[in-house]
C-alpha positions as CSV (number, residue, x, y, z in Angstrom):
1,M,-17.8,-10.2,1.0
2,Q,-16.9,-13.7,0.1
3,R,-20.5,-14.8,0.7
4,G,-21.8,-12.1,-1.7
5,T,-19.2,-13.2,-4.3
6,G,-20.3,-16.8,-4.0
7,Y,-24.0,-15.9,-4.6
8,R,-23.0,-13.9,-7.7
9,R,-21.1,-16.8,-9.1
10,I,-24.0,-19.1,-8.5
11,E,-26.3,-16.7,-10.1
12,E,-24.0,-16.3,-13.1
13,R,-23.9,-20.0,-13.6
14,L,-27.7,-20.2,-13.3
15,R,-28.2,-17.5,-15.9
16,A,-25.7,-19.1,-18.2
17,L,-27.8,-22.3,-18.1
18,E,-31.1,-20.5,-18.4
19,Q,-31.4,-20.4,-22.2
20,A,-30.4,-24.1,-22.5
21,D,-32.7,-25.2,-19.6
22,E,-35.5,-22.7,-19.9
23,A,-38.0,-25.6,-20.5
24,S,-36.8,-27.6,-17.6
25,P,-38.8,-27.6,-14.4
26,A,-35.8,-28.8,-12.5
27,Y,-33.9,-25.7,-13.5
28,W,-36.6,-23.5,-12.1
29,L,-36.7,-25.5,-8.9
30,A,-32.9,-24.8,-8.6
31,R,-33.6,-21.1,-9.1
32,A,-36.3,-21.2,-6.4
33,S,-33.8,-22.7,-4.0
34,Y,-31.3,-20.0,-4.8
35,F,-33.8,-17.2,-4.4
36,T,-35.0,-18.8,-1.1
37,E,-31.4,-18.5,0.3
38,R,-31.3,-14.9,-0.9
39,R,-34.6,-14.3,0.8
40,L,-36.3,-13.0,-2.3
41,P,-39.9,-14.3,-2.0
42,D,-41.2,-12.6,-5.2
43,E,-38.5,-14.3,-7.2
44,V,-39.1,-17.6,-5.5
45,R,-42.8,-17.5,-6.3
46,A,-42.1,-16.6,-9.9
47,A,-39.6,-19.5,-10.3
48,L,-42.0,-22.0,-8.7
49,D,-44.8,-20.7,-10.9
50,R,-42.6,-21.4,-13.9
51,A,-41.8,-24.9,-12.6
52,M,-45.5,-25.6,-12.2
53,E,-46.3,-24.4,-15.7
54,L,-43.5,-26.5,-17.3
55,S,-44.3,-29.6,-15.4
56,K,-47.9,-29.7,-16.7
57,G,-49.0,-32.2,-19.2
58,D,-50.1,-35.8,-19.6
59,W,-48.2,-36.9,-16.6
60,S,-50.2,-40.0,-16.0
61,S,-48.4,-41.7,-18.8
62,R,-44.8,-40.7,-18.0
63,H,-43.1,-42.1,-14.9
64,E,-40.4,-39.3,-14.8
65,G,-43.1,-36.7,-15.4
66,R,-45.2,-38.0,-12.5
67,L,-42.4,-37.9,-10.1
68,L,-41.3,-34.5,-11.2
69,R,-44.8,-33.0,-11.0
70,L,-45.3,-34.4,-7.5
71,H,-42.0,-33.0,-6.5
72,V,-42.8,-29.6,-7.8
73,L,-46.2,-29.6,-6.0
74,D,-44.5,-30.6,-2.8
75,R,-41.8,-27.9,-3.1
76,Y,-44.3,-25.2,-3.9
77,A,-46.8,-26.3,-1.2
78,S,-44.1,-26.4,1.4
79,W,-42.9,-23.0,0.5
80,L,-46.4,-21.5,0.5
81,A,-47.0,-23.0,4.0
82,G,-43.8,-21.4,5.2
83,Q,-45.2,-18.1,4.0
84,G,-48.4,-18.6,6.0
85,E,-50.4,-19.4,2.8
86,A,-52.6,-22.4,2.1
87,G,-50.2,-24.5,0.1
88,W,-52.6,-27.5,0.1
89,R,-54.8,-25.6,-2.3
90,L,-52.4,-26.5,-5.1
91,Y,-53.6,-30.1,-5.0
92,P,-57.3,-30.1,-5.7
93,P,-57.0,-28.9,-9.4
94,E,-54.6,-31.6,-10.1
95,F,-57.1,-34.4,-9.5
96,A,-58.9,-33.4,-12.7
97,T,-55.8,-34.0,-14.8
98,V,-55.2,-37.7,-13.8
99,A,-57.2,-40.9,-14.0
100,P,-58.5,-41.8,-10.5
101,D,-57.3,-45.4,-10.7
102,S,-53.7,-44.3,-11.6
103,P,-50.8,-44.5,-9.2
104,V,-50.2,-40.8,-9.5
105,A,-53.8,-40.1,-8.3
106,L,-53.0,-42.1,-5.2
107,G,-49.8,-40.1,-4.7
108,L,-51.8,-36.9,-5.0
109,A,-54.4,-38.1,-2.5
110,R,-51.7,-39.1,0.0
111,D,-50.0,-35.7,-0.3
112,L,-53.3,-33.8,0.0
113,L,-54.2,-35.6,3.2
114,T,-50.8,-34.7,4.8
115,R,-51.4,-31.0,4.1
116,A,-55.2,-30.3,4.2
117,P,-56.2,-28.6,7.5
118,K,-58.9,-30.1,9.6
119,D,-61.4,-27.5,8.8
120,H,-61.2,-28.5,5.1
121,A,-61.2,-32.3,5.8
122,Q,-64.6,-32.8,4.1
123,D,-63.4,-31.0,0.9
124,A,-60.2,-33.1,0.8
125,A,-62.1,-36.3,1.5
126,A,-64.4,-35.6,-1.4
127,L,-61.4,-35.8,-3.7
128,V,-59.5,-38.6,-2.0
129,W,-62.3,-41.1,-1.6
130,P,-63.1,-41.5,-5.3
131,V,-59.4,-42.2,-5.8
132,I,-59.3,-44.9,-3.2
133,R,-62.6,-46.4,-4.6
134,S,-61.0,-46.6,-8.0
135,Q,-57.7,-48.3,-7.0
136,P,-58.0,-52.0,-8.0
137,V,-55.5,-53.0,-5.3
138,W,-55.4,-51.4,-1.8
139,Q,-51.9,-51.5,-0.5
140,H,-52.6,-51.8,3.2
141,N,-49.5,-49.9,4.3
142,V,-50.5,-47.0,1.9
143,V,-54.3,-47.0,2.0
144,D,-55.0,-47.8,5.7
145,D,-54.4,-44.3,7.1
146,M,-56.2,-42.7,4.1
147,I,-59.4,-44.7,4.7
148,G,-59.3,-43.8,8.3
149,W,-58.8,-40.2,7.5
150,V,-61.8,-40.2,5.1
151,A,-63.9,-41.9,7.8
152,D,-63.1,-39.3,10.4
153,S,-64.3,-36.6,8.0
154,R,-67.7,-38.2,7.5
155,R,-70.8,-37.3,9.6
156,D,-72.4,-40.7,9.1
157,V,-69.4,-42.9,9.7
158,D,-71.5,-46.1,9.9
159,A,-72.8,-45.5,6.4
160,F,-69.2,-44.9,5.2
161,W,-68.0,-48.2,6.7
162,A,-70.9,-50.0,5.0
163,E,-70.0,-48.4,1.7
164,A,-66.3,-49.3,2.2
165,E,-67.1,-52.9,3.0
166,A,-69.3,-53.2,-0.1
167,L,-66.2,-52.3,-2.2
168,T,-64.4,-55.4,-0.8
169,V,-66.9,-57.9,-2.2
170,D,-66.0,-59.6,-5.5
171,S,-62.8,-57.5,-5.7
172,D,-59.1,-58.0,-5.1
173,P,-58.7,-59.4,-1.5
174,S,-56.2,-56.6,-0.8
175,R,-59.2,-54.3,-0.4
176,A,-60.7,-56.5,2.4
177,W,-57.3,-56.8,4.1
178,A,-56.7,-53.1,4.1
179,L,-60.2,-52.2,5.3
180,G,-60.1,-55.0,7.9
181,R,-56.9,-53.6,9.4
182,V,-58.4,-50.2,9.7
183,L,-61.6,-51.6,11.3
184,E,-59.5,-53.7,13.7
185,R,-57.5,-50.7,14.9
186,R,-60.8,-49.0,15.7
187,R,-62.1,-52.2,17.4
188,H,-65.1,-52.2,15.0
189,P,-67.4,-55.2,15.3
190,R,-67.2,-56.0,11.6
191,A,-63.4,-56.2,11.6
192,S,-63.1,-60.0,12.0
193,V,-65.7,-60.6,9.3
194,V,-63.9,-58.4,6.8
195,L,-60.5,-60.0,7.6
196,R,-61.9,-63.5,7.3
197,N,-63.3,-62.5,3.9
198,A,-59.8,-61.3,2.9
199,L,-58.2,-64.5,4.2
200,S,-60.6,-66.8,2.3
201,R,-59.6,-65.2,-1.0
202,T,-55.9,-64.6,-0.4
203,E,-53.2,-66.7,-2.0
204,G,-49.4,-66.9,-1.8
205,G,-47.2,-65.3,0.7
206,D,-49.7,-62.8,1.9
207,W,-51.9,-65.5,3.3
208,T,-49.8,-65.9,6.4
209,L,-49.8,-62.2,7.1
210,V,-53.6,-61.9,6.6
211,S,-54.1,-65.0,8.8
212,H,-52.4,-63.4,11.8
213,D,-54.5,-60.2,11.4
214,A,-57.7,-62.3,11.2
215,E,-56.8,-64.5,14.1
216,R,-56.0,-61.5,16.4
217,S,-59.3,-59.9,15.4
218,C,-61.3,-63.1,16.2
219,L,-59.6,-63.4,19.5
220,R,-60.5,-59.8,20.4
221,T,-64.2,-60.4,19.6
222,G,-64.4,-63.7,21.4
223,E,-64.7,-65.8,18.2
224,W,-62.0,-68.2,19.5
225,R,-63.2,-71.2,17.4
226,A,-62.7,-69.2,14.2
227,A,-59.3,-68.1,15.6
228,E,-58.4,-71.7,16.4
229,A,-59.3,-72.8,12.9
230,I,-57.1,-70.1,11.4
231,L,-54.2,-71.1,13.7
232,R,-54.5,-74.8,12.8
233,K,-54.7,-74.1,9.1
234,R,-51.6,-71.9,9.2
235,H,-49.5,-74.5,11.0
236,D,-50.8,-77.2,8.6
237,R,-49.7,-75.1,5.6
238,H,-46.2,-74.6,7.1
239,G,-45.9,-78.1,8.5
240,S,-45.2,-76.7,12.0
241,V,-46.6,-76.9,15.5
242,P,-47.9,-74.0,17.6
243,D,-45.9,-72.2,20.2
244,A,-47.3,-72.6,23.7
245,H,-48.5,-69.1,23.9
246,E,-50.9,-69.6,20.9
247,P,-53.2,-72.2,22.4
248,A,-52.9,-70.3,25.7
249,R,-54.3,-67.2,24.0
250,L,-57.1,-69.3,22.6
251,A,-57.8,-70.6,26.1
252,A,-58.0,-67.1,27.5
253,A,-60.5,-66.1,24.8
254,A,-62.6,-69.3,25.4
255,A,-62.7,-68.6,29.1
256,Q,-63.8,-65.1,28.6
257,V,-66.9,-66.2,26.7
258,G,-67.7,-69.0,29.1
259,D,-66.4,-72.0,27.2
260,C,-64.7,-73.3,30.3
261,D,-64.1,-77.0,29.2
262,E,-62.5,-75.8,26.0
263,A,-60.4,-73.3,27.8
264,I,-58.9,-76.1,30.0
265,R,-58.4,-78.2,26.9
266,L,-56.4,-75.5,25.2
267,W,-54.5,-74.6,28.3
268,K,-53.5,-78.2,28.7
269,E,-52.3,-78.2,25.1
270,A,-50.1,-75.1,25.9
271,L,-48.7,-76.9,28.9
272,N,-47.8,-79.9,26.9
273,L,-45.9,-77.7,24.5
274,D,-44.1,-75.7,27.2
275,R,-44.6,-75.9,30.9
276,S,-44.0,-72.2,31.3
277,V,-46.8,-71.5,28.8
278,G,-45.6,-68.0,28.1
279,A,-49.0,-66.4,28.7
280,S,-50.9,-65.1,31.7
281,I,-53.2,-67.5,33.6
282,E,-55.2,-64.7,35.0
283,P,-58.0,-64.7,32.4
284,L,-58.8,-68.3,33.3
285,L,-58.9,-67.4,37.0
286,V,-61.2,-64.4,36.4
287,A,-63.5,-66.8,34.5
288,G,-63.8,-69.0,37.7
289,L,-61.5,-71.8,36.6
290,R,-59.2,-71.9,39.6
291,Q,-60.3,-75.4,40.8
292,P,-60.1,-77.1,37.3
293,L,-56.6,-75.5,37.0
294,V,-55.6,-76.8,40.5
295,D,-56.7,-80.3,39.4
296,L,-54.8,-80.0,36.1
297,Y,-51.6,-78.8,37.7
298,T,-51.9,-81.3,40.6
299,R,-51.9,-84.2,38.0
300,L,-49.0,-82.6,36.1
301,A,-47.0,-82.2,39.3
302,S,-47.4,-85.9,39.9
303,E,-46.4,-86.8,36.3
304,D,-43.6,-84.3,36.1
305,P,-42.2,-83.6,39.6
306,A,-39.1,-82.0,38.2
307,S,-40.9,-79.2,36.6
308,V,-40.3,-76.0,38.5
309,E,-42.8,-74.1,36.4
310,V,-45.6,-76.5,37.3
311,S,-44.8,-76.6,41.0
312,R,-44.7,-72.8,41.2
313,T,-47.9,-72.3,39.4
314,L,-49.6,-74.9,41.5
315,E,-48.4,-73.1,44.6
316,Y,-49.8,-69.9,43.2
317,L,-53.1,-71.4,42.4
318,R,-53.5,-72.9,45.9
319,A,-52.8,-69.5,47.4
320,T,-55.3,-67.8,45.2
321,K,-58.8,-67.4,46.4
């Protein structure tokens, strides 16, 4: 009884505000919530339809309007999905109402990708990719997953990657950074090239972040000399020295591609920074460098007899066949 009385009071307040707020999408969203609690789907649909109608307009020029329209779309699509209907279909018509290079178009694209079913991936990608192409700046934490999603919808994915890479030339370096991160996650052979392209044109605080991504990619592909150049430049810019694990990683990469003398040089640098190194010696052993390492650690044991790390590693190397 009290619950029913509470509903009536809420409804009375809503109806009292209806005339004053009849042009407000927010009012109709509130009504939709009320009718949802009352389990009146026809009334919910009518209220959401009204909110959709009232939130139309030149929303690309009004910040509040953009946010409200996206909110209305999200509410309606979620409700439709809960009714077993294709809520994602609300989004495609919206793309014709906004400029593809606008922030709101990016918001639409992101929301569409979260809702479009796999069997309509190509339809959604056909709307999303022009938006990504038109964005002058690719925010890597926003665009990364969207680019990957579009790629997965393409039959000729190699052609897509080539097209995407072409968009990074003579454009804002954020494009190359975002694309390079996507390619690196997929272990694509062009990842390090794209990330180095981004690094060569990046300025300011982002340079350090891009340098780490580019260095990791070069290490993965065996381009250890390029990785070392990036590492040295980063520490020069910051006036710092490497941590031991950094030249140790370079040593492992050099050993894996057969640059044995360089691997020993870099491992020795790591040891000079920290006797414990902080990285696995196994890649050097796999590359056949046990004897050069035994020689190196034997000299170090003579020079630094108090080092427990050196003596333990030397003992391990002598026991390894």
